[in-house]
N, C-alpha and C positions, 0 to 999 in steps of 0.2 A: 751791410750785405751778407755776411756770415753768419746771420743772426738765424736761429732755427725758424723752419715755420711753425706759426702758430695755429691752430688747429680749435675751434670753438664750435659746438654743436647747439643750436637752438632749437629746442623742442616745444614751443608753443602750442597751443588748443588751435585745433584746424578753426578757420571763421570760413563762414558762407562768402560767395564770390571770389574766393582765390583761385577757382580751377584746379589745373594741375599743379600750381604751386604749394598747394597744402597736402600733396601725397606724403607719403609717409619718408622717402627717399629726401634728402639733404640737398639743395640748391649749392652746387661749388662755384665759390667765388673767389678770385685773387683780390689781394687789397694792396698797392703799394703805397706804403707809409712806415714811416721812422716810429710812429707813434701807435702804440698797442691801444691807448684810449680811443683814438681815432677808427682804428680795426673794430673796437668793440662797439662804438657807436654805428657802425652799419651794422655789424651783428644785431644790436639790440633793435634797431629799426625794424629790421625784418621780422624779427622774433617776437616783436609786440603785433605786428600783424598776422602772427600765426604761422610764417614762412620759415621752414626748418631750414638752417644756410650750416655749408661746412666751408669756414676762410681759410685761407691759406696767405697770412700777410709777409711782403718782401718789403726789405729795406728800399730798393731802388730797383732799376729794371735790368740789372745785372744777371740777374739768373731767371728774368722772365720768359725766354725762350725755352730753357730748358725745365723750367715747370710746367709750360705750355703743352712739352712732349710728353710729360709722365702721364696725364689723366686730361680727361676732357672736362672743360671747363664752360659755364654760361657766361661768367662777366668778369670783368676786371674793373676794379674803380681804383683810380689814379688820384693822388692828394697832389694835383699839379703845383701849387705855390712851394713846394718844399724844396725844388729844385730846379734850375733853368733847363729849358729844352727838356723835361721828363715826360709832358704828354708828348710831345712829337715821338720821341724814340720810342715809347709803349707804343702809339699808334702803328710805328713802322714795322715793329715787331709782330704786333698781333695782326698785321696787313699780310704778313708773308707767311704767319702760320695757315697751315692748311685748312684747318676746321674754324668756320667762324665764331668769333668770342664779342661780345659787346662789352664796349668801352666807355665807361664814364667818368667825365673829369670832376673834383669834388674841389672847392677853395673855400676861403675864409669868406670872401665876399663875391658878389656876382652882380654884373650888370648888362644888358641887351649886348653892347660890342662883344664883352666877353664870351659870351655865350655862343656868337657869330664868329668869333675866332677861332673857339675849343671846335664846333662843329666843321670849320674849314679846314682843321688839323685832322680830322676824322673821327672824333667823338662822336658817340649815339645822341647825346645829350650833356649838359654840365648843370652840377648842383650845387648849394649852397650850403656852407654851416649852419648858417644865421637863419636859413629856413628849412628846419627840421621836416615840417610836414609835407613841404615840397618835394626834398630829398625823398624820403619815404615811396611818397607817390610814383616819382620817376623811376626809383629801382623796381618798383612791383609792376608797371606798365610796359617797362623795357625787360624784364625776365619774362613775362606775358608774351608780348610779342616775339622774342627769341624763341621762346619754347613752341609756339604756333608755326613762326616761320621754321623751324628744324624740322616740325610733324609733317608741313607742307612739302618740303624736301623731300624727307623720306617718301613719302607718300607718290611724289613725282619719280622719285629712282625708283619706287619699289614698282610703279607701273611701267617706265621705262624698262627694267628688267625683265618684266612679265612679257611685255611687247615682243623684248628680243628673244625668250624663250618662249613664246606663243610662234614666232616667225621661224625660229631654229626648229621647235616640234612640228610646225606644218611642212617645212621643207625636209625633214628627216624622215617621219615617218612613211609607211609605205601605203597606207591606208587613203582614200581619195576623201579629202575633207575641203568642204566649202562653207563662207557663212553670208548668211543672206539677212538683209533689214529691210523692213517695209516693200517685200518684193522682187529687191533689186541685190544681184550677186555681189558682195563688197570683198571678198577674197577666196581664193581657191589655192590649192598646195600645188606642189609639181605633179603628185600624182593623180591629182582630178585632172589638170590640164592634159596630162598625157591619155589617162582614159578617154578624155573625150577629145582628144587630138588638137589642141590648140598650143602653138610654140612656147607661148608667153601668156601671162596674165591680161594685158594689154588688150585681147581682142575678147576678153569673156567679162572681166572685171568691169561694172555698170550696168551691163544688159539686164533686163529682166530674167529673172530666175527660170521662170515659165517657159522662157522660149530655147529651152536646154530639153525640154520633152514635147513627145507627141500628143497631139491634140486629144487622144482618148484617154489620157491620163491627166490630163490638164485639171479637171474639176476636183479630183481626188487628191491630188497635190495641192491645190489651193486650199481646200478644206483641211488638210493636215497641217498646212501651215499657219491657217488662221487659229486652230486647236492649239498649236504647240505655243504660238505668242500668247495665249490666252490660259497658259498651263493647265490645260484639259485635254491633253495628247494622253492616250492608252501606252505609248510607248511601242504600239506595234510596228513593223516594217512594212513601206509600201513597195509592191513590186511594180515598176513603171518602165517605159521604155524610152532612155535617153536618146537624145539627136547628136550626133558627133557632128566636127566642123564640117565634115564632108557632105550632111545630111543622112549619113546612115543610122539606123535603127539600133541602140544598144539597151539589151534588156539589163535593168539592176534594181536590186533592192536598197533603198533609202533608209536610213535611220534617222530621225530627228529628234532634237532635244533642245532646251531653250539654253542660252549661251551670249556670252558678250563679244564686240569686238571695237578694240580701241576705246574702251569704256561705255558705250553704246549696247543697249541691247540688240542680240542678233540671236538669229538660228543657226545650229550648228549640223551639218547634214553631211554624214558620211557614208561611204560604201565599201564596207567592210568586206575583203575577201574570204572565202574560206580558209582555215589554216591548211596548210600541205604538209604533210607528213608520208613515211615509209608506210603507214597502215591506211591513208588516205589513197595513196596511189595505188595500193594492193587493192583495197576497196572499188575503188575507182575502175581499174582492170576486170575485177569481179563483175561488176554493173555492166560492163561494157559488153561481157560474153552474152549478158541477157537483153539487150537492146537492138533492134535493127540497126545494122550499120549506115544507111541511107537517111533514117529519117531519125533516129536518137530515140524511140517511143520503144517500148518492150516489144521484143518477139511472140509471135503466137504461142508458142511453146508457155512461155514465161507468165504471158498473160493469161493464160487458162490455168495454171497454176496459182497464181494470184485470186483469180474469180471463184474457183474453188475452196480457197480458205476463206475469202471473204461469205461466201453464201454459208458458212459453217456460223459465222458471228450475228447473235442477234440485234437490230436494230430498236434504239430508244424510244423513237419516233420516225413516221414518215416511211418513204417507200425507196426501193432498191430495183436499179433497172440497167437495162443495156442497150446503149445506142450503137447501132451500126452504122458508118460513115460510107459513102461512095461517091467519087465525081462521076456528075452526069457526062454522056458522051465520051467515055476517056478513050475508045478506040479511034472516033475522030480526032480527038486531040492528038492521039500519036500519030496520025498521019499528017496531021499539021505540023507539028514543034519537034516530032521524033521521039526517039526513045529516052533520050539524057533530058528533054523538055520535060516529058510528062514526070519523071523522077524528081525534077526541081518542084513540079507542082504538089507532089507527093510529100516533099520535104516542107514545102509552104502552109499545106495543108496540116502536117502533124505541129508545126510551131503555132497555128492557130490553135488547136486543141492544148497545147500546151498553156498558152495564153489562159485560156478560158475556163481552165480546169481549177476545181477548189482541191485544197490538201488530202482531203481522202479519196476523190475520184482516181480511178485506176487507166489506164488507155494505151494502146497498142497496135500494133500492124496484124491485122488476122492474114496478111499475105494477099498478094497481087495487089491492088488498088482501094482495099478495103481498111477500116480502123475501126475500132470498137473501144467504146468509153462505157466505164463503170460508173453510174451516177447514183449518188444517194441524195434526195432531196424531201423537201416536206410535203409534197404530192404530186400527182400527175401533172396539174399547171405548173408547177416549178420544173419538172424534167422538161414539159414542152417548152416553156419559157428559152431556156439552156439552149434548147436545139433551134429555136428560131433566133436567138441571137449569134448563133454559130453561124447558119445560112446566111444573114443581114451581113456579118462582118465579113465572109468568104465574098459576098456577091457584089459588096457596095465599092471594091476598087478592084480595076483589072489587073491580073498577073503578067508582068513584063519579062518572058521568057524566050530565050532564042531568037533576041532579036525582035519578037512581035509582042503586041498587047493582047491577053488571052482574057475572055470573059469565062470564068468558073463557077460552075454551081453544083450543087451536091444533094443527095436523097439521104436522108435520116430514117432508118428503120428502128423502131423502140419497143422492146419487150420488157415486162415489168415482172419482178421476182416474184413478188407476192401473189400474184394472180395464178402464175405458172406452178408453183410449186416443183419446180423443175431443177436439174443440176446445171452445171455450167454449159455443156454442151448441147442441152436443150434451150437454156436461154439462148445461147450464140446463132443456133439454127433459126429460132423464132423471130429474133430481132433481124438476122440476115433475110429469112422470108418476107417480111415487113417492109426490108429495104427494096428487095425486088419490086416487089406488089407497087411501092412508090414511084420505083423508074420506069415501071411499064405505062404507066398514065402521063408522062410526061415530067417527071423527075423536080426538083428542086422544090420539094415539099418535104414535110416530117409525115410518117405512116406508122400509126401506133394501132395496136388492137382495136376494133370498133367497140362501142359500148352496146351491148346486145340486150332486148328486151328478156323480162324474166322467162327464162326455159323451164320446163320440169325439172330438169337437175339445177338450177338455180332455185328453185321452191324447195325441193329437198335437202338443200345445203342450209338454206335459212332455216329450217323448222330444225335443222340439229342445233344451231346457234340459237335458236329462240329458248330451245330447252336447256342450253348451257348458259346463256344470259341469266337467264329466271334462277338457275340453280345458282350461280356466283352473287346476286343479288341477295338471295334468301339466306347463302351462308358469309356475305361478308366479304366476299374476293375480291372487291373494287380497291384501289389504291389510289389517292392523291400523290401527284408529283407537282413540281413547281419550277418555275424558271423565271430568273431574275430578268428584270425589264431595267437597261442601265440608264442612265442619264446622259446625254451628250454635253451637258454645261460641268459635268465634273463632280455634281451632288449626287449624294446616294440617296434616293427619294425611299426605298423601301419597297417597290412595287414588286409584284408577283404575276406571272402568268400561269393560271391552275391549269391541269392536264388530269386526264383520268386513264388510270391502267386498270387491267384486269389479271387476273390470276386463273389459269386452270385449273383443274383437279389436281394436278403432282405440284402445285404451287410454282410453276415456270410462269413467266410474264407473256401477255399476248399483247401484240403491237393493237392500237385504236384501228388501225388501214384494216385489220381482220375483222374486228367485233363490231365496230359502229357503223360500218355500210347494212350490215345483218340488222343492227338495233334498230337503224330508220326505217328499213323494207317490213320489218314485223313489227312495226309501232310501239319497241320498246324501249326508244331513245329517250321518251319523255321520263320514263321510271330513272334511267342512268343522270339524267339532269336533275332530278331531284334528290337522288342520291350524291351526286356531286354537291349540289347547293348545301345539303346538311353538312357533308364533311368539309365544306369551306367554310362555313360558320362555325364548326369546331376548332378547324385551324386557325382561325382569327383569335378565337378566345382564347386558345392554348398558347400560340405562337405571338400574338398583337402585332402582327405586320402592319403596314400603314396602309395597305391597299393590294388587293388581290381582284385579278379578273378572270371573272367566270362563264363560261360559253354558253350559251342557249340554242337547242335545236330549233327549226321551223314549229314542231310541234309543240312544243313548251312556248312559244309566244303565242300560240294561238289558243292556248288555253285559258279560258276566261275566269278560272279557278286560282291561277299561278299568285296574284299578287295578294289574295286572301291569305292563301296558305305561307306564303312569305311573312306578313304581317303576325300571322300565330309564331312563324318561329323566332323571328326578332324579338319578340317578347321572351320566347323560351330561351333564346340563347344569350350568353354573356358578351355580345360584341356591339359597337358601333356600327350603324349601316354604311356610314362613308367608309368603312374600310372595304366594302365590295362594291365593284363595277360589273355590270353584267353586261356581257359583249355579243352583239347577232353579226351574222356575216353581212358584207353589200347587197349579196344575192338577196338573199332572207328579206332584209330591207327592203329592196326594190319592188319584189314582187307582192309585197305585204305592207305598203307604206302606211296605211290609217292603225293598224295594230301595232305597227313600230312606233309610231307615233305616240299612239295611245298609253304603251306600254313603258313607254321612256317618261311620261309625264306621271305616270302611276307610282313608277318606281322613285321619281325624284320625289314625291310626297311621303315617302318611307324613310327617304335618306341614303337611298341607292345611286350609285353611279351608272353611267349609260356610256356603252362604246360601240362604235359599228367597226369590222374588221375586214379585210381584204379588201379594202377601198382600192381601186382601179384595176378591180378585177373584170367589170362588166361596162356596161354602159350607161348606167344611174348613177356614177361615182357623186356627181356635183349634185345632182338633184339630191340625192340621199342627205349629203353633207348639208344642203342648203335646207331641208325641210324635217329633218330628224333631228331633235334636240339631242346631243351628246357632249359630254365633258373630253373625252378621248375619240380618236380617229387613228385608226390602225392601217398604215399603207400595207397593201399586199405584196407577201413575200416573193411570188413570182416575177416583180417587177426590180427586186433584188438581183437577179442573175442577169449579170452583165451589165449593171448600170452603171460602173464606173468607165466605161467605153462607149456608150449608147447617150447620145444626147437626146434623141427622143425620149427615152425612159427617164431621163434628168429631167425633161421637162413635163411629163406625166406626173412625176413625182412632187415637182415644184407648183404645179397646178394644184393639186392636192393641199401641199402645206399653206400656199397662199388661202384657199379657200377657206379651211380649217382656221386658220390664224384672225381671219376677218371676224370669226364667231368666237374665238376666243378657246378656242377646242385645241388641244396638247395632242401633236401627232408622234405617233408609235410605229418605226418600221419593224415588219416581221423579217424572220428568218434570214439575218444578218450574218453572213459566216467569212468575211475577210477584211481587212484592215482597209483596202483600197473604197470597197463599199463603204466602209463605217465615214471614212475622209468625206466622199462625196456627200452621204447625209448630212454630213456638220455642216456643210458649206451651204446647202439646199434649206438648211433651217430645221430639220427634222429635231425635235425634242429627246424622244428616246428610241432605245433600239432593243430588239432581243433575239436570240438565237444562238448560233454554236458559237459565232465571235465571243459573245459574251460568258455564257456554261452552258452545258447539256443538263437537259432537267433531271431532275432528283426525286425520288419519292421521300414524301415530307409527313405523310398521316398512314398509320398502320391500322390493323383492326383493334388494336388496344386503345387508339384514340378516339375512332367513332364508331359508331354501331347504329345502322339503320338510317 
């Protein structure tokens, strides 16, 4: 009983199949026996199997409890024949110990009855000195089982601790956080419950997550949830309208990321409020001075300042315009619902403008009942599409004001900055004039400057442009720019849309919207197309992208010599034809169906790809998809304006996607500018997107890389 502990280290070679028992750390064992030889027998049995062991030998059970408290032990082997009740005492002491320790009874000889008796006492198993092989097998088996059991307990404990920590975290943080699994809300913290107006989780957990949000945003939200679940979400925040327990609208930004809840995959959704500090408060106070107190949008004075600054900034692409918005029949509305009621309508209109605006849009109150919005879009059709979406959103639901249900319509006057070459005041004046002109003929419409026939002045301007374009071609003052086309499946396909830029005599960039219309009217667009094709070939040879998209004008596709010229250029250029996809617009394809079909077939023979863009912009969309062979179909960017809140536009895009999919044609959405639109496109099955949501175009080919 007073004999010092005997520690023996077994360091035999590792053997396969022993799992964690063959690790460098020795297995701690207690052997209760008066015989050092018996302790060594246990040691050698395990050592011969490649298991390192650290053994403490005790004469009897007198010091067993103390030894168990000193260090963690895996197993105790008790030579039960050496003293009466030795096994019973050891089992009681081990049973009272907090940490589980395996108990093995060892005897000189053994039979089935004795094994049953030892198991009844509390041993994990019994072994005999006369059957050394079984002794070794049992020790190894129980040690492995003990290690596995401990690992499972540790894992369960960690999971339990994690669950408690998660609950504590969820309850304590101020951010509103919820977890969604397979479309069902499975957990929400107190901040989330408070934000949405629920007294406890019982009324919220278990309901479809979509029921917490307005119908206009459900398509975007559903697409984002699917993308996150497949680990293909870009991480952008969604701007959506939530619905409180009382059915009130609640504008929020959602951050979505993969997570787990109770060990199962889930999506973690948080609403993170903006940090509030003294600086933020001061900034908010300063911003409040710049905003109309009733509607919260910019005042006329501040909007005018911002517009002046914006007009000095060059646009990389597209057009800049100003939209002036007025509610129709405002004086009659005031008679019906009073001054306070009409002010409420203006507040609602300002909110609708805010909901539909893109990040770079500027908007404010011009005074009285008029608002102005500065829009930067890809073209006139995109501007018009935004305005049409606004009119639809306002008119589709009545306004409940002063106890009455009021139908409200608006008229929108639009002026294009690139057309006017005017200052901010002139732009506002012309947009306002267009707005009044629309109101005078009945309202509820969009009024834009009419497209006039070529006048003498236009002809004079075009002649100037003709000389400038020819000079730029001769002096190689054109540049290529490219914009990435991103895959919604998450993979980098290496696709780029090729754009053209022109430099003026001072080296300043000229927007395509300025020189291309003149090039079309003066029949120089085919020359520019040839330059772009040659530059695109050089770009492919130098940069080796997987695929680039090159636009062709109507004049070029009607050129019978195009494919012969392309064939010669392919032979001269170090590129693979499949790197280039030529694209034409739906308008051109629909008006020239036979030439489009022939061009597609001839390009395919040369190895090039073919694409039709702006699909959905005209009445011949499905006819073009069905009759013109193509590898890619680009959905018109105008359909992206307000897509997230328009079921009609979603159905139109869905029709295009389905028609293209039936013919194994990949779809690309043009001019995607926000995360909500991207989420809807994901849900609708669009394969690729391009636009400012991905990246602005950048110049990729200089005059040193391409000559003529």
